[in-house]
C-alpha positions, 0 to 999 in steps of 0.5 A, a space after each residue: 495477478 497481472 492487474 495487481 502488479 500493473 496497478 502497483 507499478 503505475 505510481 510511486 506509492 500504492 496502497 491496496 485497501 478496503 473502505 471498511 478496514 481500520 488498519 488500511 485507514 491507519 496506514 493512509 493517515 500515516 502516509 498523509 502525515 509523512 507528506 506523501 500522497 499514495 494512490 489508493 485502490 479500494 479493492 472492495 469497490 472493484 468487480 475483481 475484488 476476489 481475484 485481487 485478494 488472491 493475487 495479493 496473498 500470492 505475492 506474499 501479503 499475510 493479509 490481503 489489505 492493506 498491501 503497500 507498494 513503494 516503487 513497484 515493490 511490495 513493502 507489506 502490510 501494516 506490521 511491515 510499514 510500522 516496523 520500517 517506520 519505527 526503525 527509521 527506514 520508511 521515510 527514506 523510501 518515501 522521500 522521492 515521493 514526498 508531496 512538497 505542496 
């Protein structure tokens, strides 16, 4: 769990993902369209993949990926991110991390 919390707190927006996950892809595209550049950790490329999945589940993720952290705080998976977006609450969370280039 230490690795997950450390990685989640190192950057403003962090997505724990798997390279073959379509829901992960959808969240990454949404963030791209919202002009933010999250740090993406493809856990299936990490030798500690199983431990990271367990840690993410232990933090409260319903599914281990995608797991989205904003400002070091777990936001959740696709459902939580999309719910925030539909309520108009996601963009204010992302505003400090907006890519202005």
